[in-house]
Backbone and ligand atoms as CSV (ligand in chain L), in Angstrom:
chain,resi,resn,atom,element,x,y,z
A,1,MET,N,N,0.929,-1.238,0.013
A,1,MET,CA,C,0.050,0.024,-0.039
A,1,MET,C,C,0.805,1.291,0.018
A,2,VAL,N,N,0.694,2.097,-0.957
A,2,VAL,CA,C,1.577,3.297,-1.052
A,2,VAL,C,C,1.006,4.435,0.025
A,3,LYS,N,N,1.962,5.203,0.289
A,3,LYS,CA,C,1.555,6.272,1.296
A,3,LYS,C,C,0.559,7.262,0.756
A,4,ASN,N,N,-0.338,7.752,1.671
A,4,ASN,CA,C,-1.242,8.781,1.555
A,4,ASN,C,C,-2.196,8.615,0.129
A,5,ILE,N,N,-2.871,7.615,0.200
A,5,ILE,CA,C,-3.804,7.385,-0.849
A,5,ILE,C,C,-4.813,8.485,-0.987
A,6,ASP,N,N,-5.204,8.851,-2.128
A,6,ASP,CA,C,-6.119,10.015,-2.201
A,6,ASP,C,C,-7.531,9.542,-1.964
A,7,ALA,N,N,-8.397,10.510,-1.550
A,7,ALA,CA,C,-9.777,10.228,-1.077
A,7,ALA,C,C,-10.613,9.473,-2.163
A,8,LYS,N,N,-10.361,9.941,-3.394
A,8,LYS,CA,C,-11.227,9.348,-4.464
A,8,LYS,C,C,-10.903,7.782,-4.738
A,9,THR,N,N,-9.633,7.471,-4.622
A,9,THR,CA,C,-9.270,6.158,-4.695
A,9,THR,C,C,-9.652,5.301,-3.533
A,10,ALA,N,N,-9.617,5.877,-2.394
A,10,ALA,CA,C,-9.985,5.275,-1.184
A,10,ALA,C,C,-11.366,4.896,-1.130
A,11,LEU,N,N,-12.174,5.774,-1.579
A,11,LEU,CA,C,-13.689,5.536,-1.615
A,11,LEU,C,C,-13.988,4.442,-2.651
A,12,LYS,N,N,-13.172,4.434,-3.828
A,12,LYS,CA,C,-13.468,3.505,-4.797
A,12,LYS,C,C,-13.173,2.106,-4.239
A,13,TRP,N,N,-12.028,1.984,-3.454
A,13,TRP,CA,C,-11.672,0.776,-2.870
A,13,TRP,C,C,-12.760,0.206,-1.973
A,14,LEU,N,N,-13.270,1.148,-1.209
A,14,LEU,CA,C,-14.272,0.830,-0.233
A,14,LEU,C,C,-15.534,0.238,-0.899
A,15,ILE,N,N,-16.005,1.050,-1.902
A,15,ILE,CA,C,-17.103,0.792,-2.639
A,15,ILE,C,C,-17.110,-0.634,-3.490
A,16,GLU,N,N,-16.010,-0.769,-4.009
A,16,GLU,CA,C,-15.633,-2.140,-4.707
A,16,GLU,C,C,-15.865,-3.317,-3.786
A,17,GLY,N,N,-15.198,-3.124,-2.534
A,17,GLY,CA,C,-15.184,-4.147,-1.631
A,17,GLY,C,C,-16.628,-4.467,-1.065
A,18,ASN,N,N,-17.422,-3.248,-0.827
A,18,ASN,CA,C,-18.783,-3.465,-0.473
A,18,ASN,C,C,-19.648,-4.141,-1.535
A,19,ASN,N,N,-19.514,-3.878,-2.768
A,19,ASN,CA,C,-20.280,-4.573,-3.899
A,19,ASN,C,C,-19.870,-6.034,-3.833
A,20,ASP,N,N,-18.742,-6.464,-3.537
A,20,ASP,CA,C,-18.409,-7.945,-3.458
A,20,ASP,C,C,-19.107,-8.429,-2.250
A,21,TYR,N,N,-19.161,-7.743,-1.070
A,21,TYR,CA,C,-19.767,-8.135,0.035
A,21,TYR,C,C,-21.346,-8.308,-0.170
A,22,ILE,N,N,-21.897,-7.455,-0.737
A,22,ILE,CA,C,-23.396,-7.449,-1.123
A,22,ILE,C,C,-23.831,-8.684,-1.841
A,23,GLU,N,N,-22.889,-8.958,-2.901
A,23,GLU,CA,C,-23.201,-10.167,-3.746
A,23,GLU,C,C,-22.885,-11.469,-2.970
A,24,ALA,N,N,-21.941,-11.310,-2.114
A,24,ALA,CA,C,-21.473,-12.560,-1.320
A,24,ALA,C,C,-21.174,-13.641,-2.182
A,25,LYS,N,N,-20.565,-13.501,-3.383
A,25,LYS,CA,C,-20.380,-14.575,-4.419
A,25,LYS,C,C,-19.013,-15.028,-4.190
A,26,ILE,N,N,-18.073,-14.258,-3.566
A,26,ILE,CA,C,-16.783,-14.672,-3.290
A,26,ILE,C,C,-16.562,-14.510,-1.865
A,27,ASN,N,N,-15.444,-15.254,-1.347
A,27,ASN,CA,C,-15.147,-15.224,-0.010
A,27,ASN,C,C,-14.461,-13.961,0.426
A,28,HIS,N,N,-14.446,-13.650,1.595
A,28,HIS,CA,C,-13.751,-12.456,2.110
A,28,HIS,C,C,-12.282,-12.347,1.535
A,29,HIS,N,N,-12.060,-11.318,0.747
A,29,HIS,CA,C,-10.584,-11.124,0.227
A,29,HIS,C,C,-9.724,-10.232,0.900
A,30,GLY,N,N,-10.180,-9.646,1.930
A,30,GLY,CA,C,-9.227,-8.702,2.712
A,30,GLY,C,C,-7.948,-9.664,3.233
A,31,ASP,N,N,-6.875,-8.938,3.158
A,31,ASP,CA,C,-5.600,-9.814,3.486
A,31,ASP,C,C,-5.357,-9.857,4.946
A,32,ILE,N,N,-5.586,-11.102,5.640
A,32,ILE,CA,C,-5.414,-11.306,6.971
A,32,ILE,C,C,-4.236,-12.370,7.201
A,33,SER,N,N,-3.404,-12.333,6.267
A,33,SER,CA,C,-2.278,-13.369,6.239
A,33,SER,C,C,-1.314,-13.067,7.210
A,34,LYS,N,N,-0.512,-13.999,7.441
A,34,LYS,CA,C,0.521,-14.016,8.463
A,34,LYS,C,C,1.686,-13.031,7.882
A,35,GLU,N,N,1.776,-13.124,6.606
A,35,GLU,CA,C,2.835,-12.240,5.856
A,35,GLU,C,C,2.459,-10.777,6.090
A,36,LYS,N,N,1.263,-10.499,5.898
A,36,LYS,CA,C,0.858,-9.060,5.930
A,36,LYS,C,C,0.823,-8.556,7.405
A,37,ARG,N,N,0.466,-9.511,8.275
A,37,ARG,CA,C,0.478,-9.145,9.739
A,37,ARG,C,C,2.109,-8.778,10.088
A,38,LEU,N,N,2.975,-9.657,9.775
A,38,LEU,CA,C,4.440,-9.374,9.991
A,38,LEU,C,C,4.934,-8.091,9.362
A,39,HIS,N,N,4.388,-7.971,8.029
A,39,HIS,CA,C,4.965,-6.851,7.246
A,39,HIS,C,C,4.566,-5.543,8.020
A,40,LEU,N,N,3.344,-5.548,8.512
A,40,LEU,CA,C,2.855,-4.332,9.029
A,40,LEU,C,C,3.426,-4.029,10.523
A,41,HIS,N,N,3.725,-5.136,11.105
A,41,HIS,CA,C,4.430,-5.148,12.448
A,41,HIS,C,C,5.727,-4.505,12.270
A,42,HIS,N,N,6.496,-4.843,11.233
A,42,HIS,CA,C,7.862,-4.351,10.969
A,42,HIS,C,C,7.901,-2.994,10.399
A,43,HIS,N,N,7.022,-2.604,9.450
A,43,HIS,CA,C,6.886,-1.362,8.868
A,43,HIS,C,C,5.879,-0.353,9.399
A,44,GLY,N,N,5.103,-0.763,10.382
A,44,GLY,CA,C,4.156,0.197,10.741
A,44,GLY,C,C,2.698,0.190,9.881
A,45,GLN,N,N,1.764,0.796,10.462
A,45,GLN,CA,C,0.492,0.872,9.703
A,45,GLN,C,C,0.402,1.995,8.709
A,46,ASN,N,N,-0.354,1.752,7.708
A,46,ASN,CA,C,-0.478,2.810,6.675
A,46,ASN,C,C,-1.983,2.702,6.068
A,47,PRO,N,N,-2.978,2.843,6.983
A,47,PRO,CA,C,-4.341,2.595,6.447
A,47,PRO,C,C,-4.783,3.631,5.406
A,48,PHE,N,N,-5.583,3.242,4.436
A,48,PHE,CA,C,-6.023,4.298,3.374
A,48,PHE,C,C,-7.300,5.040,3.696
A,49,ALA,N,N,-8.177,4.502,4.799
A,49,ALA,CA,C,-9.317,5.112,4.984
A,49,ALA,C,C,-9.663,5.160,6.519
A,50,LEU,N,N,-10.440,6.111,6.980
A,50,LEU,CA,C,-10.731,6.161,8.393
A,50,LEU,C,C,-12.419,6.032,8.432
A,51,ILE,N,N,-12.821,5.132,9.259
A,51,ILE,CA,C,-14.217,4.938,9.402
A,51,ILE,C,C,-14.744,5.075,10.876
A,52,ILE,N,N,-15.735,5.913,10.964
A,52,ILE,CA,C,-16.367,6.037,12.386
A,52,ILE,C,C,-17.689,5.365,12.171
A,53,THR,N,N,-17.976,4.352,12.951
A,53,THR,CA,C,-19.202,3.656,12.906
A,53,THR,C,C,-19.713,3.193,14.254
A,54,CYS,N,N,-20.750,2.487,14.177
A,54,CYS,CA,C,-21.468,2.025,15.407
A,54,CYS,C,C,-20.852,0.760,15.975
A,55,SER,N,N,-21.027,0.430,17.282
A,55,SER,CA,C,-20.484,-0.802,17.882
A,55,SER,C,C,-21.335,-2.008,17.678
A,56,ASP,N,N,-22.501,-1.694,16.939
A,56,ASP,CA,C,-23.410,-2.855,16.667
A,56,ASP,C,C,-22.655,-4.006,15.990
A,57,SER,N,N,-22.895,-5.227,16.507
A,57,SER,CA,C,-22.136,-6.339,16.030
A,57,SER,C,C,-22.362,-6.765,14.613
A,58,ARG,N,N,-23.435,-6.094,13.981
A,58,ARG,CA,C,-23.704,-6.470,12.580
A,58,ARG,C,C,-23.015,-5.463,11.568
A,59,VAL,N,N,-22.291,-4.577,12.220
A,59,VAL,CA,C,-21.722,-3.461,11.440
A,59,VAL,C,C,-20.144,-3.483,11.481
A,60,ILE,N,N,-19.695,-4.451,10.799
A,60,ILE,CA,C,-18.215,-4.637,10.817
A,60,ILE,C,C,-17.583,-3.991,9.508
A,61,PRO,N,N,-16.725,-3.037,9.670
A,61,PRO,CA,C,-16.332,-2.193,8.552
A,61,PRO,C,C,-15.352,-3.279,7.735
A,62,GLU,N,N,-14.517,-3.905,8.435
A,62,GLU,CA,C,-13.610,-4.793,7.698
A,62,GLU,C,C,-14.252,-5.880,6.786
A,63,ASN,N,N,-15.490,-6.204,7.235
A,63,ASN,CA,C,-16.203,-7.217,6.548
A,63,ASN,C,C,-16.962,-6.570,5.404
A,64,ILE,N,N,-17.598,-5.467,5.866
A,64,ILE,CA,C,-18.547,-4.673,4.791
A,64,ILE,C,C,-17.744,-4.254,3.591
A,65,PHE,N,N,-16.616,-3.888,3.763
A,65,PHE,CA,C,-15.715,-3.445,2.743
A,65,PHE,C,C,-14.693,-4.483,2.246
A,66,MET,N,N,-14.676,-5.647,2.911
A,66,MET,CA,C,-13.736,-6.748,2.529
A,66,MET,C,C,-12.337,-6.300,2.580
A,67,LYS,N,N,-11.941,-5.738,3.628
A,67,LYS,CA,C,-10.608,-5.187,3.849
A,67,LYS,C,C,-9.810,-5.999,5.002
A,68,GLY,N,N,-8.444,-6.006,4.704
A,68,GLY,CA,C,-7.720,-6.803,5.789
A,68,GLY,C,C,-7.047,-5.995,6.789
A,69,ILE,N,N,-5.919,-6.626,7.371
A,69,ILE,CA,C,-5.096,-5.948,8.346
A,69,ILE,C,C,-4.449,-4.624,7.855
A,70,GLY,N,N,-4.532,-3.744,8.605
A,70,GLY,CA,C,-3.832,-2.443,8.277
A,70,GLY,C,C,-4.525,-1.595,7.224
A,71,ASP,N,N,-5.608,-1.928,6.609
A,71,ASP,CA,C,-6.331,-1.201,5.644
A,71,ASP,C,C,-7.156,0.002,6.061
A,72,ILE,N,N,-7.974,-0.198,7.014
A,72,ILE,CA,C,-8.789,0.768,7.585
A,72,ILE,C,C,-8.590,1.105,9.014
A,73,PHE,N,N,-8.775,2.380,9.328
A,73,PHE,CA,C,-8.544,2.776,10.793
A,73,PHE,C,C,-9.900,3.070,11.308
A,74,VAL,N,N,-10.313,2.317,12.312
A,74,VAL,CA,C,-11.767,2.216,12.724
A,74,VAL,C,C,-12.031,2.778,14.049
A,75,ILE,N,N,-13.040,3.623,14.234
A,75,ILE,CA,C,-13.507,3.984,15.551
A,75,ILE,C,C,-14.941,3.652,15.642
A,76,ARG,N,N,-15.181,2.807,16.655
A,76,ARG,CA,C,-16.621,2.279,16.912
A,76,ARG,C,C,-17.123,2.765,18.213
A,77,LEU,N,N,-18.266,3.435,18.238
A,77,LEU,CA,C,-18.913,3.814,19.451
A,77,LEU,C,C,-20.446,3.626,19.048
A,78,ALA,N,N,-21.271,3.163,20.145
A,78,ALA,CA,C,-22.642,3.108,19.817
A,78,ALA,C,C,-23.240,4.486,19.333
A,79,GLY,N,N,-24.000,4.195,18.228
A,79,GLY,CA,C,-24.509,5.435,17.537
A,79,GLY,C,C,-23.745,6.297,16.758
A,80,ASN,N,N,-22.473,5.730,16.609
A,80,ASN,CA,C,-21.327,6.460,15.920
A,80,ASN,C,C,-21.255,8.001,16.265
A,81,VAL,N,N,-21.383,8.135,17.592
A,81,VAL,CA,C,-21.366,9.494,18.144
A,81,VAL,C,C,-19.846,9.912,18.180
A,82,VAL,N,N,-19.651,11.212,18.034
A,82,VAL,CA,C,-18.233,11.767,18.023
A,82,VAL,C,C,-18.048,12.690,19.278
A,83,GLY,N,N,-17.248,12.298,20.224
A,83,GLY,CA,C,-16.940,13.107,21.283
A,83,GLY,C,C,-15.455,13.410,21.316
A,84,ASP,N,N,-14.889,13.917,22.393
A,84,ASP,CA,C,-13.504,14.167,22.480
A,84,ASP,C,C,-12.499,13.198,22.129
A,85,PHE,N,N,-12.763,11.938,22.753
A,85,PHE,CA,C,-11.941,10.850,22.564
A,85,PHE,C,C,-11.927,10.446,21.202
A,86,ALA,N,N,-13.056,10.341,20.614
A,86,ALA,CA,C,-13.128,9.971,19.070
A,86,ALA,C,C,-12.518,10.978,18.209
A,87,LEU,N,N,-12.689,12.287,18.437
A,87,LEU,CA,C,-12.083,13.288,17.759
A,87,LEU,C,C,-10.516,13.183,17.860
A,88,GLY,N,N,-10.003,12.913,19.032
A,88,GLY,CA,C,-8.540,12.600,19.195
A,88,GLY,C,C,-8.125,11.517,18.257
A,89,SER,N,N,-8.853,10.401,18.153
A,89,SER,CA,C,-8.368,9.342,17.376
A,89,SER,C,C,-8.571,9.701,15.814
A,90,ILE,N,N,-9.594,10.548,15.476
A,90,ILE,CA,C,-9.626,10.992,14.142
A,90,ILE,C,C,-8.521,11.829,13.717
A,91,GLU,N,N,-8.209,12.814,14.672
A,91,GLU,CA,C,-7.071,13.621,14.307
A,91,GLU,C,C,-5.835,12.897,14.233
A,92,TYR,N,N,-5.576,11.858,14.957
A,92,TYR,CA,C,-4.452,11.085,14.862
A,92,TYR,C,C,-4.417,10.359,13.523
A,93,GLY,N,N,-5.454,9.901,13.089
A,93,GLY,CA,C,-5.608,9.205,11.844
A,93,GLY,C,C,-5.299,10.170,10.601
A,94,VAL,N,N,-5.800,11.302,10.761
A,94,VAL,CA,C,-5.533,12.256,9.589
A,94,VAL,C,C,-4.225,12.813,9.657
A,95,GLU,N,N,-3.817,13.346,10.838
A,95,GLU,CA,C,-2.521,14.086,10.886
A,95,GLU,C,C,-1.251,13.238,10.996
A,96,HIS,N,N,-1.294,12.077,11.645
A,96,HIS,CA,C,-0.139,11.382,11.709
A,96,HIS,C,C,-0.087,10.131,10.857
A,97,LEU,N,N,-1.271,9.635,10.483
A,97,LEU,CA,C,-1.257,8.489,9.470
A,97,LEU,C,C,-1.437,8.993,8.113
A,98,GLY,N,N,-1.768,10.242,7.843
A,98,GLY,CA,C,-2.009,10.801,6.658
A,98,GLY,C,C,-3.253,10.325,5.814
A,99,ILE,N,N,-4.128,9.860,6.474
A,99,ILE,CA,C,-5.466,9.452,5.964
A,99,ILE,C,C,-6.198,10.640,5.243
A,100,ARG,N,N,-6.691,10.346,3.989
A,100,ARG,CA,C,-7.400,11.467,3.296
A,100,ARG,C,C,-8.855,11.228,3.171
A,101,LEU,N,N,-9.382,10.078,3.440
A,101,LEU,CA,C,-10.744,9.822,3.462
A,101,LEU,C,C,-11.313,9.412,4.787
A,102,VAL,N,N,-12.265,10.122,5.370
A,102,VAL,CA,C,-13.004,9.909,6.538
A,102,VAL,C,C,-14.416,9.634,6.376
A,103,MET,N,N,-14.826,8.502,6.719
A,103,MET,CA,C,-16.260,8.141,6.521
A,103,MET,C,C,-16.998,7.973,7.728
A,104,VAL,N,N,-18.209,8.690,8.010
A,104,VAL,CA,C,-19.130,8.346,9.099
A,104,VAL,C,C,-20.128,7.442,8.611
A,105,LEU,N,N,-20.101,6.190,9.129
A,105,LEU,CA,C,-20.974,5.177,8.632
A,105,LEU,C,C,-22.040,4.858,9.793
A,106,GLY,N,N,-23.242,5.454,9.521
A,106,GLY,CA,C,-24.313,4.995,10.459
A,106,GLY,C,C,-25.039,3.770,9.807
A,107,HIS,N,N,-26.088,3.275,10.606
A,107,HIS,CA,C,-26.766,2.151,9.919
A,107,HIS,C,C,-28.212,2.062,10.324
A,108,THR,N,N,-28.917,1.287,9.474
A,108,THR,CA,C,-30.360,1.047,9.772
A,108,THR,C,C,-30.556,0.172,10.986
A,109,SER,N,N,-31.614,0.211,11.594
A,109,SER,CA,C,-31.882,-0.627,12.810
A,109,SER,C,C,-30.987,-0.302,14.008
A,110,CYS,N,N,-30.616,0.847,14.056
A,110,CYS,CA,C,-29.573,1.317,15.122
A,110,CYS,C,C,-30.197,1.392,16.494
A,111,GLY,N,N,-29.729,0.574,17.493
A,111,GLY,CA,C,-30.409,0.588,18.825
A,111,GLY,C,C,-30.262,1.910,19.472
A,112,ALA,N,N,-29.102,2.564,19.261
A,112,ALA,CA,C,-28.780,3.871,19.944
A,112,ALA,C,C,-29.786,4.936,19.342
A,113,ILE,N,N,-30.117,4.725,18.137
A,113,ILE,CA,C,-31.026,5.722,17.586
A,113,ILE,C,C,-32.395,5.548,18.102
A,114,HIS,N,N,-32.877,4.184,18.113
A,114,HIS,CA,C,-34.123,3.889,18.634
A,114,HIS,C,C,-34.279,4.363,20.112
A,115,ALA,N,N,-33.261,4.080,20.793
A,115,ALA,CA,C,-33.205,4.486,22.313
A,115,ALA,C,C,-33.393,5.991,22.346
A,116,SER,N,N,-32.627,6.702,21.611
A,116,SER,CA,C,-32.849,8.224,21.592
A,116,SER,C,C,-34.246,8.658,21.232
A,117,LEU,N,N,-35.009,7.927,20.341
A,117,LEU,CA,C,-36.395,8.363,19.900
A,117,LEU,C,C,-37.273,8.021,21.046
A,118,GLU,N,N,-36.905,7.017,21.914
A,118,GLU,CA,C,-37.920,6.504,22.823
A,118,GLU,C,C,-37.890,7.408,24.160
A,119,GLY,N,N,-36.814,7.970,24.421
A,119,GLY,CA,C,-36.837,8.820,25.658
A,119,GLY,C,C,-35.466,8.978,26.209
A,120,SER,N,N,-35.392,9.503,27.432
A,120,SER,CA,C,-34.023,9.722,27.998
A,120,SER,C,C,-33.560,8.541,28.966
A,121,HIS,N,N,-32.357,8.612,29.080
A,121,HIS,CA,C,-31.834,7.440,29.816
A,121,HIS,C,C,-30.799,7.876,30.923
A,122,ASP,N,N,-30.761,7.073,31.983
A,122,ASP,CA,C,-29.810,7.441,33.109
A,122,ASP,C,C,-28.515,6.721,32.639
A,123,SER,N,N,-27.509,6.751,33.555
A,123,SER,CA,C,-26.257,6.074,33.323
A,123,SER,C,C,-25.539,6.712,32.146
A,124,TYR,N,N,-24.393,6.019,31.782
A,124,TYR,CA,C,-23.604,6.611,30.680
A,124,TYR,C,C,-24.360,6.443,29.229
A,125,ILE,N,N,-25.233,5.477,29.328
A,125,ILE,CA,C,-25.951,5.329,27.963
A,125,ILE,C,C,-26.633,6.765,27.642
A,126,GLY,N,N,-27.126,7.328,28.734
A,126,GLY,CA,C,-27.675,8.710,28.637
A,126,GLY,C,C,-26.831,9.732,27.816
A,127,GLU,N,N,-25.481,9.510,28.094
A,127,GLU,CA,C,-24.592,10.575,27.396
A,127,GLU,C,C,-24.677,10.327,25.945
A,128,ILE,N,N,-24.824,9.093,25.535
A,128,ILE,CA,C,-24.883,8.839,24.088
A,128,ILE,C,C,-26.349,9.329,23.559
A,129,THR,N,N,-27.434,8.894,24.184
A,129,THR,CA,C,-28.677,9.398,23.602
A,129,THR,C,C,-28.887,11.026,23.733
A,130,LYS,N,N,-28.125,11.566,24.733
A,130,LYS,CA,C,-28.231,13.046,24.826
A,130,LYS,C,C,-27.675,13.704,23.561
A,131,GLU,N,N,-26.512,13.096,23.198
A,131,GLU,CA,C,-25.847,13.731,21.963
A,131,GLU,C,C,-26.641,13.343,20.648
A,132,ILE,N,N,-27.225,12.123,20.539
A,132,ILE,CA,C,-28.171,11.832,19.408
A,132,ILE,C,C,-29.267,12.727,19.393
A,133,LYS,N,N,-29.940,12.947,20.555
A,133,LYS,CA,C,-31.104,13.827,20.631
A,133,LYS,C,C,-30.860,15.244,20.184
A,134,LYS,N,N,-29.725,15.751,20.493
A,134,LYS,CA,C,-29.296,17.054,19.963
A,134,LYS,C,C,-29.244,17.156,18.528
A,135,ALA,N,N,-28.865,16.046,18.018
A,135,ALA,CA,C,-28.581,16.030,16.450
A,135,ALA,C,C,-29.964,15.766,15.697
A,136,ILE,N,N,-30.958,15.110,16.412
A,136,ILE,CA,C,-32.159,14.649,15.478
A,136,ILE,C,C,-33.310,15.495,15.881
A,137,PHE,N,N,-33.282,16.544,16.709
A,137,PHE,CA,C,-34.328,17.499,17.085
A,137,PHE,C,C,-35.543,16.701,17.418
A,138,ASP,N,N,-36.732,17.135,16.812
A,138,ASP,CA,C,-38.026,16.455,17.089
A,138,ASP,C,C,-38.435,15.427,16.085
A,139,THR,N,N,-37.408,14.776,15.406
A,139,THR,CA,C,-37.723,13.877,14.313
A,139,THR,C,C,-38.244,12.525,14.920
A,140,ASN,N,N,-39.279,11.926,14.324
A,140,ASN,CA,C,-39.732,10.618,14.886
A,140,ASN,C,C,-39.223,9.512,13.861
A,141,ASP,N,N,-38.917,9.799,12.734
A,141,ASP,CA,C,-38.487,8.848,11.681
A,141,ASP,C,C,-37.117,8.282,11.889
A,142,PRO,N,N,-37.023,7.010,12.130
A,142,PRO,CA,C,-35.692,6.402,12.408
A,142,PRO,C,C,-34.597,6.658,11.420
A,143,ILE,N,N,-35.079,6.633,10.117
A,143,ILE,CA,C,-34.032,6.768,8.980
A,143,ILE,C,C,-33.481,8.254,8.941
A,144,LYS,N,N,-34.489,9.089,9.103
A,144,LYS,CA,C,-34.293,10.511,9.103
A,144,LYS,C,C,-33.249,10.757,10.316
A,145,ALA,N,N,-33.695,10.286,11.440
A,145,ALA,CA,C,-32.881,10.484,12.610
A,145,ALA,C,C,-31.405,9.930,12.508
A,146,THR,N,N,-31.388,8.844,11.730
A,146,THR,CA,C,-30.048,8.156,11.544
A,146,THR,C,C,-29.198,9.084,10.715
A,147,LYS,N,N,-29.771,9.663,9.609
A,147,LYS,CA,C,-28.962,10.560,8.736
A,147,LYS,C,C,-28.619,11.859,9.526
A,148,LEU,N,N,-29.481,12.393,10.322
A,148,LEU,CA,C,-29.252,13.659,10.950
A,148,LEU,C,C,-28.063,13.350,11.997
A,149,ASN,N,N,-28.161,12.234,12.542
A,149,ASN,CA,C,-26.992,11.877,13.517
A,149,ASN,C,C,-25.619,11.724,12.879
A,150,ILE,N,N,-25.690,11.140,11.691
A,150,ILE,CA,C,-24.470,11.041,10.737
A,150,ILE,C,C,-23.980,12.414,10.420
A,151,TYR,N,N,-24.821,13.228,9.991
A,151,TYR,CA,C,-24.404,14.684,9.598
A,151,TYR,C,C,-23.807,15.459,10.777
A,152,ASN,N,N,-24.412,15.228,11.968
A,152,ASN,CA,C,-23.983,15.815,13.161
A,152,ASN,C,C,-22.557,15.425,13.509
A,153,SER,N,N,-22.263,14.123,13.359
A,153,SER,CA,C,-20.799,13.591,13.569
A,153,SER,C,C,-19.945,14.255,12.580
A,154,VAL,N,N,-20.328,14.351,11.376
A,154,VAL,CA,C,-19.566,14.895,10.240
A,154,VAL,C,C,-19.115,16.369,10.629
A,155,GLU,N,N,-20.185,17.155,11.096
A,155,GLU,CA,C,-19.869,18.538,11.420
A,155,GLU,C,C,-19.013,18.693,12.652
A,156,LYS,N,N,-19.152,17.656,13.591
A,156,LYS,CA,C,-18.136,17.689,14.669
A,156,LYS,C,C,-16.679,17.471,14.292
A,157,ILE,N,N,-16.589,16.649,13.297
A,157,ILE,CA,C,-15.274,16.361,12.763
A,157,ILE,C,C,-14.777,17.541,12.098
A,158,LYS,N,N,-15.532,18.255,11.171
A,158,LYS,CA,C,-15.170,19.381,10.505
A,158,LYS,C,C,-14.826,20.411,11.384
A,159,ASN,N,N,-15.237,20.577,12.627
A,159,ASN,CA,C,-15.039,21.653,13.538
A,159,ASN,C,C,-13.797,21.474,14.492
A,160,SER,N,N,-13.243,20.299,14.299
A,160,SER,CA,C,-11.952,20.245,14.929
A,160,SER,C,C,-11.003,21.146,14.367
A,161,PRO,N,N,-10.393,22.055,15.199
A,161,PRO,CA,C,-9.479,22.903,14.567
A,161,PRO,C,C,-8.266,22.407,13.726
A,162,LEU,N,N,-7.784,21.209,14.187
A,162,LEU,CA,C,-6.641,20.602,13.538
A,162,LEU,C,C,-7.191,20.080,12.084
A,163,ILE,N,N,-8.423,19.554,12.047
A,163,ILE,CA,C,-8.879,19.064,10.828
A,163,ILE,C,C,-9.387,20.238,9.960
A,164,LYS,N,N,-10.012,21.189,10.490
A,164,LYS,CA,C,-10.436,22.453,9.832
A,164,LYS,C,C,-9.290,23.044,8.867
A,165,LYS,N,N,-8.213,23.143,9.576
A,165,LYS,CA,C,-7.075,23.832,8.680
A,165,LYS,C,C,-6.531,22.981,7.537
A,166,ASP,N,N,-6.913,21.611,7.541
A,166,ASP,CA,C,-6.408,20.826,6.516
A,166,ASP,C,C,-7.581,20.338,5.688
A,167,LEU,N,N,-8.797,20.973,5.747
A,167,LEU,CA,C,-10.015,20.437,5.104
A,167,LEU,C,C,-9.895,20.229,3.623
A,168,GLU,N,N,-9.041,20.982,2.952
A,168,GLU,CA,C,-8.872,21.008,1.464
A,168,GLU,C,C,-8.164,19.595,1.099
A,169,ASN,N,N,-7.567,18.975,2.008
A,169,ASN,CA,C,-6.772,17.724,1.762
A,169,ASN,C,C,-7.651,16.473,2.282
A,170,ILE,N,N,-8.745,16.790,2.995
A,170,ILE,CA,C,-9.523,15.596,3.612
A,170,ILE,C,C,-10.808,15.678,3.040
A,171,THR,N,N,-11.326,14.483,2.659
A,171,THR,CA,C,-12.694,14.257,2.177
A,171,THR,C,C,-13.416,13.546,3.391
A,172,ILE,N,N,-14.517,14.132,3.725
A,172,ILE,CA,C,-15.374,13.486,4.872
A,172,ILE,C,C,-16.726,13.184,4.240
A,173,VAL,N,N,-16.979,11.783,4.193
A,173,VAL,CA,C,-18.102,11.213,3.592
A,173,VAL,C,C,-19.082,10.719,4.538
A,174,SER,N,N,-20.517,11.017,4.392
A,174,SER,CA,C,-21.564,10.473,5.121
A,174,SER,C,C,-22.024,9.189,4.392
A,175,ALA,N,N,-22.180,8.133,5.262
A,175,ALA,CA,C,-22.726,6.791,4.513
A,175,ALA,C,C,-23.609,6.259,5.508
A,176,LEU,N,N,-24.571,5.416,4.834
A,176,LEU,CA,C,-25.549,4.613,5.698
A,176,LEU,C,C,-25.449,3.263,5.285
A,177,TYR,N,N,-25.253,2.416,6.280
A,177,TYR,CA,C,-25.216,0.892,6.036
A,177,TYR,C,C,-26.560,0.299,6.237
A,178,HIS,N,N,-26.986,-0.517,5.127
A,178,HIS,CA,C,-28.270,-1.032,5.272
A,178,HIS,C,C,-28.078,-2.557,5.833
A,179,THR,N,N,-28.582,-2.762,6.905
A,179,THR,CA,C,-28.219,-4.070,7.628
A,179,THR,C,C,-29.009,-5.191,6.943
A,180,HIS,N,N,-29.975,-4.947,6.286
A,180,HIS,CA,C,-30.568,-6.013,5.544
A,180,HIS,C,C,-29.862,-6.460,4.217
A,181,SER,N,N,-29.615,-5.395,3.275
A,181,SER,CA,C,-28.985,-5.690,2.051
A,181,SER,C,C,-27.483,-5.736,2.065
A,182,GLY,N,N,-26.890,-5.146,3.136
A,182,GLY,CA,C,-25.425,-5.134,3.118
A,182,GLY,C,C,-24.826,-3.888,2.345
A,183,LYS,N,N,-25.732,-3.161,1.791
A,183,LYS,CA,C,-25.251,-1.977,0.941
A,183,LYS,C,C,-24.853,-0.790,1.782
A,184,VAL,N,N,-23.734,-0.114,1.322
A,184,VAL,CA,C,-23.438,1.066,1.924
A,184,VAL,C,C,-23.812,2.197,1.001
A,185,GLU,N,N,-24.737,3.084,1.399
A,185,GLU,CA,C,-25.175,4.122,0.690
A,185,GLU,C,C,-24.522,5.443,1.024
A,186,ILE,N,N,-23.878,6.103,-0.016
A,186,ILE,CA,C,-23.357,7.426,0.273
A,186,ILE,C,C,-24.565,8.411,0.374
A,187,ILE,N,N,-24.621,9.106,1.453
A,187,ILE,CA,C,-25.836,10.079,1.578
A,187,ILE,C,C,-25.341,11.585,1.732
L,1,ZN,ZN,ZN,-25.969,1.209,15.929
């Protein structure tokens, strides 16, 4: 993998992998070989894309895009919310690893979205639903709410001062994963 893959190529690689995943005609072709593992151990990581997505066990970026070890830098939090720790990870991926494509990947049937639509919560779960509620306003429609929540995460990333000053070199993409069809829709 060459250094600093441009955003257009990175997105193309993701979409190609997702098309193979949807069809499920071929086995997972992400490289998880011992050779790749050892190579990356000795030479360090050089992922070509950064993905922020949900912790939901059905939403596995490495599978959805058929990618292997060292290909994508992934941040997973319930509801793909973006707070300070997530932003720190994103800044690291962009500034230190030179990633040019950042994708916020929400998904259908998201428990965090449904919980936010249903009401308020105590405990730390409430921290997540509070953040989502701010993004979805008075929306009742789960898909609309999911999209608004994705856009909110994108805005938060764009507002990181470190990323803001480098925005011309970074592409931030909003995407929705359909848990039924397996398709990633760019929204
Ligand atoms: Zn979810």
